[in-house]
C-alpha positions as CSV (number, residue, x, y, z in Angstrom):
1,M,-33.9,-20.3,-24.1
2,D,-36.9,-22.7,-25.1
3,E,-38.0,-20.3,-27.7
4,V,-34.2,-20.3,-29.4
5,L,-34.3,-24.1,-29.3
6,K,-37.8,-24.4,-30.6
7,F,-37.0,-21.8,-33.5
8,F,-33.8,-23.8,-34.5
9,L,-35.9,-27.3,-34.4
10,E,-38.5,-25.6,-36.2
11,Y,-36.3,-24.1,-39.3
12,R,-33.4,-26.7,-39.1
13,E,-33.8,-27.4,-42.8
14,A,-33.2,-23.5,-43.8
15,I,-30.6,-23.1,-41.3
16,F,-28.7,-26.1,-42.5
17,I,-29.0,-24.8,-46.2
18,I,-27.8,-21.2,-45.1
19,I,-24.8,-22.8,-43.5
20,L,-24.0,-24.8,-46.7
21,S,-24.5,-21.6,-49.0
22,I,-22.0,-19.8,-47.0
23,F,-19.2,-22.7,-47.2
24,L,-20.1,-22.8,-50.8
25,G,-19.7,-19.2,-51.3
26,I,-16.5,-19.3,-49.7
27,E,-15.1,-21.9,-51.6
28,V,-16.2,-20.5,-54.9
29,I,-15.0,-17.0,-54.3
30,S,-11.7,-18.1,-53.1
31,H,-10.9,-19.8,-56.4
32,V,-11.8,-16.9,-58.5
33,P,-8.3,-15.2,-59.9
34,S,-7.9,-11.6,-58.2
35,V,-8.0,-10.1,-61.7
36,L,-11.5,-10.8,-61.9
37,H,-12.7,-9.8,-58.3
38,T,-13.6,-6.3,-59.1
39,P,-15.7,-6.8,-62.3
40,L,-17.7,-9.6,-60.5
41,M,-18.2,-7.6,-57.4
42,S,-19.3,-4.4,-58.8
43,G,-21.8,-6.4,-61.0
44,A,-23.0,-8.4,-57.9
45,N,-23.2,-5.1,-56.1
46,A,-25.6,-3.9,-59.1
47,I,-27.6,-6.7,-59.0
48,H,-28.6,-6.2,-55.1
49,G,-31.5,-3.6,-56.4
50,V,-33.5,-6.8,-55.2
51,V,-32.5,-5.9,-51.7
52,I,-33.9,-2.5,-52.2
53,I,-37.1,-4.0,-53.1
54,G,-37.3,-6.3,-50.2
55,A,-36.6,-3.7,-48.0
56,I,-39.6,-1.3,-49.1
57,I,-41.9,-4.2,-48.8
58,V,-40.6,-4.8,-45.4
59,M,-41.3,-1.2,-44.7
60,G,-44.7,-1.2,-46.2
61,H,-45.9,-4.2,-44.0
62,A,-44.0,-2.5,-40.7
63,E,-46.4,-2.2,-37.6
64,N,-44.2,-0.9,-35.1
65,P,-41.0,1.9,-35.5
66,V,-38.3,-0.5,-34.9
67,A,-39.3,-2.4,-38.0
68,M,-39.9,0.6,-40.0
69,I,-36.1,2.1,-38.8
70,L,-34.5,-1.1,-40.0
71,G,-36.3,-1.1,-43.1
72,F,-35.2,2.4,-44.0
73,I,-31.7,1.5,-42.9
74,A,-31.8,-1.6,-45.4
75,V,-32.9,0.9,-48.3
76,V,-30.2,3.3,-47.8
77,L,-27.4,0.6,-47.3
78,G,-28.9,-1.1,-50.4
79,T,-28.9,2.2,-52.3
80,L,-25.3,2.7,-51.4
81,N,-24.2,-0.9,-52.6
82,V,-26.3,-0.4,-55.8
83,V,-24.5,3.1,-56.6
84,G,-20.9,1.7,-55.6
85,G,-21.5,-1.2,-57.9
86,F,-22.3,1.1,-60.7
87,V,-19.3,3.5,-59.7
88,V,-16.9,0.8,-59.7
89,T,-18.1,-0.7,-63.2
90,D,-17.8,2.7,-64.7
91,R,-14.3,3.1,-63.3
92,M,-13.4,0.0,-64.6
93,L,-15.0,0.3,-68.0
94,E,-13.1,3.7,-68.4
95,M,-9.8,1.9,-68.1
96,F,-10.5,-0.1,-71.4
97,K,-11.4,3.1,-73.3
98,K,-8.5,4.2,-75.8
99,K,-7.1,7.2,-74.8
100,K,-7.2,10.1,-77.3
101,T,-4.0,11.6,-78.4
102,P,-3.8,15.1,-79.3
103,K,-3.2,15.9,-82.7
104,S,-0.4,18.3,-83.6
């Protein structure tokens, strides 16, 4: 229990910033019109390639099997997120293409 309290006291500024960021994110997202949620989320998912790079770096510095497994899971989930973002964006862009009419 002492170590947990020491951790929170040592990193209280960072924890405070994270909590404020969560509240700010919720506030911003709640005011986005529902029509824009799909394009914004698909773009944000595609940007999460940074998570994959970070997970690969963590795996490179892993000193025990648990860190390696967590890094691998992060790479897999990050890859699914990026691919999903591109798929949603592709589907969304397909909706805006003009449909070809058959020539008679």
